[in-house]
C-alpha positions as CSV (number, residue, x, y, z in Angstrom):
1,M,31.5,5.5,21.9
2,I,31.2,9.2,21.4
3,L,28.0,9.9,23.2
4,E,28.8,8.2,26.3
5,G,27.2,10.1,29.2
6,K,24.8,12.3,26.7
7,V,21.1,12.4,27.0
8,A,19.1,12.5,23.9
9,L,15.3,13.4,23.5
10,V,14.1,12.3,20.1
11,T,10.5,13.2,19.1
12,G,8.7,11.2,16.6
13,S,10.9,8.3,17.3
14,T,8.7,5.4,17.3
15,S,9.2,4.8,13.4
16,G,10.8,6.2,10.4
17,I,13.5,8.8,10.7
18,G,13.2,9.5,14.2
19,L,13.5,5.9,15.2
20,A,16.7,5.6,12.9
21,I,18.2,8.5,14.6
22,A,17.4,7.1,18.2
23,R,19.0,3.8,17.2
24,T,22.1,5.6,15.8
25,L,22.6,7.7,18.8
26,A,22.0,4.7,21.2
27,A,24.6,2.7,19.6
28,E,27.1,5.5,20.4
29,G,26.3,5.5,24.0
30,A,23.5,8.3,24.4
31,R,20.7,7.7,26.9
32,I,17.5,8.1,24.7
33,M,13.9,9.4,25.7
34,L,11.6,8.1,22.7
35,N,8.3,9.9,21.9
36,G,5.7,9.2,19.7
37,F,2.5,7.2,18.9
38,G,1.9,3.6,17.7
39,D,1.2,0.0,18.7
40,P,2.1,-0.1,22.6
41,A,3.7,-3.7,22.2
42,E,5.8,-2.3,19.4
43,I,7.0,0.7,21.3
44,E,7.7,-1.7,24.4
45,K,9.9,-3.6,22.0
46,I,11.9,-0.5,20.8
47,R,12.0,0.8,24.4
48,S,13.4,-2.5,25.5
49,E,16.0,-3.0,22.6
50,L,17.5,0.6,23.3
51,G,17.3,0.5,27.1
52,A,15.2,3.8,26.5
53,L,12.5,5.7,28.2
54,H,9.4,6.5,26.3
55,D,6.9,9.4,26.6
56,G,3.9,9.5,24.6
57,A,3.1,13.4,24.8
58,D,1.0,14.8,22.4
59,L,3.1,17.5,21.1
60,S,0.2,19.8,20.0
61,D,-0.4,20.5,23.7
62,P,2.5,22.6,25.2
63,A,1.7,21.4,28.8
64,Q,2.3,17.7,27.7
65,I,5.7,19.0,26.0
66,E,6.6,20.6,29.4
67,N,5.8,17.2,31.2
68,M,7.9,15.4,28.6
69,V,11.0,17.4,29.1
70,R,10.8,17.6,32.8
71,R,10.5,13.8,33.0
72,C,13.5,13.4,30.9
73,T,15.4,15.8,33.1
74,D,14.2,13.9,36.3
75,E,15.0,10.3,35.1
76,L,17.6,10.5,32.5
77,G,19.0,14.1,32.8
78,A,18.7,17.2,31.1
79,P,18.8,16.8,27.2
80,D,22.3,17.3,25.8
81,I,20.8,16.4,22.2
82,L,17.4,17.6,21.1
83,V,16.1,16.0,17.9
84,N,12.8,17.6,16.6
85,N,11.5,15.1,14.4
86,A,7.6,14.7,15.0
87,G,5.7,15.8,12.0
88,I,2.2,15.2,10.3
89,Q,0.8,15.9,6.9
90,H,-2.0,16.7,5.0
91,V,-2.6,17.4,1.2
92,S,-5.4,19.7,-0.2
93,P,-5.7,22.7,-2.1
94,V,-5.7,25.8,0.1
95,E,-9.4,26.7,-0.5
96,S,-10.6,23.5,0.8
97,F,-7.7,22.9,3.4
98,P,-9.5,22.1,6.7
99,P,-8.7,24.6,9.3
100,E,-8.3,22.1,12.0
101,K,-5.6,20.3,10.0
102,W,-3.8,23.6,9.3
103,N,-3.7,24.2,13.1
104,A,-2.4,20.7,14.0
105,I,0.3,20.8,11.4
106,L,1.5,24.1,12.6
107,A,1.3,22.9,16.2
108,I,3.2,19.7,15.9
109,N,5.5,20.6,13.0
110,L,6.5,24.2,14.1
111,S,5.3,25.1,17.5
112,A,6.5,21.9,19.2
113,V,10.0,22.6,18.0
114,F,9.9,26.0,19.8
115,H,8.5,24.6,23.0
116,T,11.1,21.7,23.3
117,T,13.9,24.1,22.4
118,R,12.9,26.9,24.9
119,L,12.7,24.1,27.6
120,S,16.1,22.3,26.7
121,I,18.5,25.0,25.8
122,P,19.0,26.7,29.3
123,S,20.7,23.5,30.5
124,M,22.7,23.2,27.2
125,K,23.9,26.7,27.8
126,A,24.9,26.1,31.4
127,K,26.8,22.9,30.5
128,Q,28.3,24.8,27.4
129,W,27.5,21.8,25.2
130,G,24.3,21.1,23.3
131,R,23.1,19.9,19.9
132,I,19.6,20.8,18.6
133,I,18.8,19.0,15.3
134,N,15.7,19.6,13.6
135,T,14.3,17.5,10.8
136,A,13.1,20.0,8.2
137,S,12.4,19.0,4.5
138,A,13.2,20.0,1.1
139,H,9.9,22.0,1.7
140,S,11.9,24.2,4.1
141,L,13.4,25.6,0.9
142,V,10.9,25.0,-1.9
143,A,7.3,24.6,-2.1
144,S,4.9,22.0,-3.8
145,P,1.1,22.5,-4.4
146,N,-1.6,21.2,-2.1
147,K,0.9,21.4,0.9
148,S,0.5,24.9,2.2
149,A,0.5,24.2,6.0
150,Y,3.5,21.7,5.6
151,V,5.6,24.1,3.5
152,A,4.8,27.0,5.8
153,A,5.8,24.9,9.0
154,K,9.1,23.8,7.5
155,H,10.0,27.2,6.3
156,G,9.2,28.3,9.7
157,V,11.5,25.6,11.2
158,A,14.4,26.7,9.0
159,G,14.0,30.2,10.1
160,F,13.7,29.5,13.7
161,T,16.9,27.3,13.6
162,K,18.8,29.9,12.3
163,S,17.6,32.2,14.8
164,V,18.4,29.8,17.8
165,A,21.7,29.3,16.2
166,L,22.9,32.9,16.3
167,E,21.5,33.3,20.0
168,A,23.5,30.1,21.1
169,A,26.5,30.7,19.2
170,R,28.7,31.4,22.1
171,D,27.4,28.9,24.5
172,G,28.9,25.7,22.8
173,V,25.4,25.0,21.6
174,T,24.7,24.2,17.8
175,A,21.3,24.2,15.9
176,N,20.9,22.8,12.4
177,C,18.3,21.5,10.1
178,I,18.5,18.4,8.0
179,S,16.3,18.7,4.8
180,P,15.7,15.3,3.3
181,G,14.0,14.9,-0.2
182,Y,11.4,12.1,0.0
183,V,12.3,9.5,2.4
184,W,10.6,6.2,2.3
185,T,8.5,6.5,5.8
186,T,4.9,5.9,6.8
187,L,4.3,9.6,6.5
188,V,5.4,9.5,2.9
189,E,3.5,6.4,2.1
190,N,0.4,8.1,3.7
191,Q,0.5,11.2,1.3
192,I,0.2,8.9,-1.9
193,P,-3.6,8.4,-1.6
194,D,-4.3,12.1,-1.1
195,T,-1.9,13.3,-3.8
196,M,-3.5,10.7,-6.2
197,K,-6.9,12.4,-5.5
198,A,-5.8,15.8,-5.6
199,R,-3.7,15.7,-8.7
200,N,-6.0,12.9,-10.4
201,L,-2.6,10.9,-10.7
202,T,-2.3,6.9,-10.6
203,R,0.0,5.7,-7.5
204,E,3.1,4.8,-10.0
205,Q,2.6,8.7,-11.3
206,V,2.5,9.9,-7.8
207,M,5.8,7.8,-7.1
208,N,7.9,8.6,-10.2
209,D,6.5,12.1,-11.5
210,V,5.7,13.7,-8.1
211,L,7.8,11.9,-5.3
212,L,11.1,11.3,-7.3
213,A,10.6,13.9,-10.0
214,A,13.3,16.2,-8.5
215,Q,15.5,13.5,-7.0
216,P,18.0,13.0,-10.0
217,T,19.2,9.8,-8.1
218,K,15.7,8.5,-8.7
219,R,15.5,6.6,-5.4
220,F,14.2,7.5,-1.6
221,V,16.6,9.0,0.9
222,T,16.8,6.3,3.8
223,P,16.2,6.7,7.3
224,E,19.7,5.5,8.1
225,E,21.2,8.0,5.8
226,V,19.5,10.8,7.7
227,A,20.6,9.4,11.0
228,A,24.1,9.1,10.0
229,L,24.3,12.8,9.4
230,A,22.4,13.4,12.6
231,L,25.0,11.7,14.4
232,F,28.0,13.6,12.6
233,L,26.3,17.0,13.7
234,C,26.7,15.5,17.4
235,R,30.4,15.1,17.0
236,D,32.7,17.7,18.2
237,E,34.3,17.9,14.7
238,A,31.0,19.4,13.8
239,K,31.0,22.3,16.5
240,S,31.4,25.0,13.7
241,I,28.4,23.8,11.8
242,T,25.4,25.9,13.2
243,G,22.5,27.4,11.6
244,A,22.9,25.2,8.6
245,N,20.1,23.8,6.5
246,L,21.5,20.5,5.1
247,S,20.0,19.3,2.0
248,M,19.7,15.4,1.4
249,D,17.7,15.1,-1.6
250,G,20.0,13.4,-4.3
251,A,21.2,16.8,-5.8
252,G,17.7,17.5,-6.4
253,L,17.3,21.1,-4.7
254,P,20.7,22.5,-6.0
255,L,20.0,21.0,-9.4
256,R,16.5,22.7,-9.5
257,L,17.8,26.1,-8.2
258,R,20.7,26.2,-10.9
259,L,18.4,24.9,-13.5
260,M,15.9,27.8,-12.7
261,R,18.6,30.4,-12.9
262,Y,19.9,29.1,-16.3
263,L,16.4,29.1,-17.6
264,F,15.6,32.6,-16.4
265,I,19.0,33.9,-18.0
266,V,17.9,32.0,-21.3
267,A,14.4,33.7,-21.2
268,A,16.0,37.2,-20.4
269,L,18.3,36.8,-23.4
270,A,15.6,35.8,-25.7
271,L,13.9,39.1,-24.8
272,L,16.7,41.4,-25.2
273,P,16.8,43.5,-28.3
274,G,19.2,41.9,-30.8
275,C,19.0,38.6,-29.2
276,A,16.2,37.3,-31.5
277,E,18.7,34.9,-33.1
278,F,20.2,33.6,-29.8
279,R,21.0,29.8,-30.6
280,T,19.5,27.3,-28.5
281,T,21.8,24.5,-29.6
282,P,25.3,25.7,-30.0
283,G,27.9,23.3,-31.3
284,V,25.6,20.2,-30.9
285,I,26.5,19.2,-34.4
286,A,30.1,19.8,-35.2
287,Q,29.9,19.9,-39.1
288,P,26.2,20.2,-39.9
289,A,25.1,19.1,-43.6
290,R,22.1,19.0,-45.3
291,D,22.1,15.2,-45.5
292,W,21.5,13.7,-42.2
293,R,23.1,10.3,-43.4
294,S,26.6,12.1,-43.4
295,V,26.1,13.1,-39.9
296,A,24.3,10.3,-38.2
297,T,26.5,7.9,-36.2
298,E,26.4,4.1,-37.3
299,S,24.2,3.2,-34.3
300,D,21.8,6.0,-34.8
301,R,21.5,5.1,-38.5
302,E,20.5,1.6,-37.5
303,R,18.1,2.9,-34.8
304,L,16.3,5.1,-37.3
305,H,16.2,2.1,-39.8
306,E,14.5,0.1,-37.1
307,W,12.0,2.8,-35.7
308,R,8.9,1.1,-36.5
309,T,10.0,-2.3,-34.9
310,A,10.9,-0.4,-32.0
311,F,7.7,1.4,-31.7
312,V,5.5,-1.6,-32.1
313,D,7.8,-3.4,-29.3
314,A,7.3,-0.7,-27.0
315,L,3.6,-0.7,-27.5
316,R,3.3,-4.3,-26.8
317,A,5.3,-4.0,-23.6
318,A,3.0,-1.1,-22.4
319,R,-0.1,-3.2,-23.2
320,A,1.5,-6.3,-21.4
321,G,2.2,-4.3,-18.5
322,G,-1.4,-3.2,-18.0
323,N,-1.4,0.1,-19.8
324,G,-3.5,-0.7,-22.6
325,A,-5.9,1.8,-21.9
326,D,-3.4,4.7,-21.6
327,V,-2.0,3.8,-25.1
328,E,-5.6,3.7,-26.7
329,R,-6.3,7.2,-24.9
330,E,-3.5,8.9,-26.9
331,G,-5.0,7.7,-30.1
332,V,-2.8,8.8,-33.1
333,L,-0.1,10.1,-31.0
334,L,0.9,6.4,-30.2
335,N,-0.1,5.2,-33.7
336,P,3.3,4.2,-35.5
337,D,1.5,4.9,-38.8
338,A,0.0,8.4,-38.1
339,A,2.5,10.4,-40.1
340,L,0.6,12.9,-42.4
341,G,3.4,14.7,-43.9
342,G,3.1,18.4,-45.2
343,G,6.6,19.8,-44.9
344,P,8.9,21.1,-42.1
345,I,7.5,21.8,-38.7
346,P,7.0,25.7,-38.2
347,N,9.6,27.5,-36.2
348,G,8.5,28.7,-32.8
349,D,7.9,27.9,-29.3
350,Y,6.0,24.6,-28.7
351,R,4.4,22.8,-25.4
352,C,6.2,19.5,-25.4
353,R,4.7,16.3,-23.6
354,V,6.9,13.1,-23.5
355,I,5.5,9.7,-22.9
356,K,7.9,7.0,-22.3
357,V,6.6,3.6,-23.7
358,G,8.1,0.2,-22.7
359,A,10.6,-0.4,-20.2
360,R,14.2,-1.2,-21.2
361,Q,14.6,-3.4,-18.2
362,A,12.8,-5.2,-15.2
363,G,11.9,-2.9,-12.5
364,L,11.0,0.1,-14.6
365,L,7.7,1.3,-15.8
366,N,6.2,0.4,-19.1
367,Y,4.4,3.5,-19.4
368,V,5.2,6.9,-18.0
369,S,3.3,10.4,-19.2
370,Y,5.1,13.6,-18.2
371,P,3.4,17.0,-18.1
372,A,4.1,19.5,-20.8
373,F,7.4,21.5,-20.9
374,V,8.7,24.0,-23.1
375,C,10.5,23.4,-26.4
376,R,11.7,25.9,-29.2
377,I,12.3,25.5,-32.9
378,Q,14.1,28.2,-35.0
379,Q,15.8,28.5,-38.3
380,D,19.6,28.0,-38.6
381,G,20.6,28.3,-42.2
382,E,19.0,25.5,-44.4
383,L,18.5,23.4,-41.1
384,Q,16.3,24.1,-37.9
385,D,17.5,24.1,-34.2
386,F,15.5,22.1,-31.8
387,A,15.9,22.4,-28.1
388,K,13.6,21.2,-25.0
389,L,14.2,24.1,-22.7
390,T,12.8,22.7,-19.5
391,G,12.9,19.4,-17.5
392,S,15.5,17.1,-16.2
393,Q,16.3,15.4,-19.8
394,R,16.5,18.0,-22.4
395,Q,16.9,17.0,-26.3
396,V,18.8,19.4,-28.4
397,G,20.0,19.2,-31.9
398,K,19.1,19.7,-35.6
399,L,16.2,19.0,-37.9
400,F,17.2,17.5,-41.2
401,P,15.2,17.3,-44.3
402,G,13.9,13.6,-44.4
403,D,11.2,12.1,-46.8
404,A,7.6,13.2,-47.6
405,L,6.2,12.4,-44.2
406,R,9.2,13.2,-41.7
407,Q,12.1,15.3,-40.7
408,V,15.1,13.7,-39.1
409,F,16.3,14.7,-35.6
410,L,20.0,14.3,-34.6
411,G,21.0,15.6,-31.2
412,T,22.0,15.0,-27.6
413,L,20.7,15.4,-24.2
414,I,21.3,18.0,-21.7
415,L,20.8,16.5,-18.1
416,G,20.1,18.0,-14.8
417,D,21.7,21.4,-14.2
418,E,24.1,21.2,-17.3
419,A,24.2,24.5,-19.2
420,Q,25.6,23.3,-22.3
421,S,25.3,20.4,-24.6
422,M,27.7,17.8,-25.7
423,Q,28.6,17.3,-29.3
424,Y,26.7,14.9,-31.1
425,G,28.5,11.7,-31.6
426,R,30.9,12.0,-28.5
427,D,28.9,10.0,-26.2
428,T,26.6,7.3,-27.3
429,Q,24.7,7.2,-24.1
430,R,23.7,10.8,-24.7
431,D,22.9,10.8,-28.6
432,V,19.3,11.1,-29.6
433,A,18.1,10.2,-33.0
434,G,14.4,10.4,-34.2
435,F,11.7,11.8,-36.4
436,V,9.4,14.7,-36.5
437,E,6.0,13.9,-37.9
438,R,2.9,16.0,-38.4
439,I,0.1,13.9,-36.8
440,G,-2.9,16.4,-37.3
441,P,-3.9,20.1,-37.7
442,N,-1.1,22.0,-35.8
443,R,0.1,19.0,-34.0
444,W,3.2,17.1,-34.5
445,R,5.2,14.5,-32.7
446,L,9.1,13.7,-32.3
447,I,9.5,10.0,-31.9
448,M,12.9,8.7,-30.5
449,P,13.4,4.9,-30.8
450,R,15.5,3.0,-28.4
451,P,16.9,5.9,-26.2
452,H,19.5,4.9,-24.0
453,F,17.5,5.8,-20.8
454,E,14.7,3.9,-19.2
455,S,12.3,3.3,-22.2
456,Q,12.1,1.4,-25.5
457,M,10.4,4.5,-27.3
458,D,10.2,8.0,-26.4
459,V,7.2,10.0,-27.9
460,M,7.1,13.8,-27.7
461,E,3.9,15.6,-28.6
462,L,4.5,19.2,-30.0
463,L,1.7,21.7,-29.7
464,P,2.4,25.3,-30.6
465,S,2.6,27.3,-27.3
466,T,-0.5,29.5,-28.1
467,Q,-2.6,26.2,-28.3
468,G,-3.8,24.4,-25.2
469,A,-2.4,20.9,-24.4
470,R,-4.5,18.0,-25.2
């Protein structure tokens, strides 16, 4: 056992991430001091399971923190491993954020990290060995609305950790942050009602469109995964890892940062003189022709032929899944027979809002409505380029003449932080086919039957960017 003889003080360790870390360190021989609130009988059960001590110090009180560290030193030994994991949350717009909640979050999520560190690091330096592991968050690197105190505290933890790492760099002590995305813990679960209220969303929308929106894996990080990384940071092989902020969010943060850089470049190029003809969909269609039938793959010709059946089936699934009111609220947007005709959609920038209707398989949602993103349509000879510029799934391709009611769209998907599209027809999982239809004054939609991801029908509302979202 690699931690035999070591003492670990883990705050916020009576549940969730902290408990998973405490169990993992104990399994490798560390003597554990637990800290946190909860049901006394459950805490006693955990304490007995791990052969640990428990101290119920309120981490908003520096005096109680001092007593906890002193007790750990007296009864187990000075902490060799300090895991600052305790945290609380409150969700509210800044103008209505209760000052007492702000003070409590800063005290527990940030100031307590300072106090435990200042009290534990002298003995670590004296022994020339120590590990300080701070549970930060993806919010130590990016921000979310309505979480001003939490974001401020976690940014502070990240900066504090870097400073401590520099101060202890020659003393055998490392200091690092672990920044998970959303981990399914009580803290995260308790945020859902507040976020539902603050953003006027359903529970399912908060789960999928807020909590997991930026995690490409589309699953929550597990406490055990965080604990495994914490254990690795305690190994001698990790002695050169210090001052780091280690993300665990399913590629979400790197994806978002690279995508933001890419979109900034796209926007900058569009504003440069001489770049007005910048092509948004280079090479998507290898040999475009005016007749879409000579370009479309056999499977896409079939999808387009069966578009109305797919639309009706998707609506039936959404209604059966309890989303009938959502369908009715969208009116003509989700009416299969709403096309009005009127010629090609004008070139320009659009606000594009996607609704995914009808789950492709069990376990997926039958109705998901996303916020508006940015799309662009521009002329390319006899055809038009179409590109969704923002979002994690971005359709790009060509608009072909269709019939009196609609244009035909053929293209592909750009996923995540990819900066260039694949050629249409090279990957059936990426190929997209659909129709662009006018459904009202200055209002269009792109319907995409039987896409290969998640839903039976994707419907994209298209409104000129100078026109507000409906």
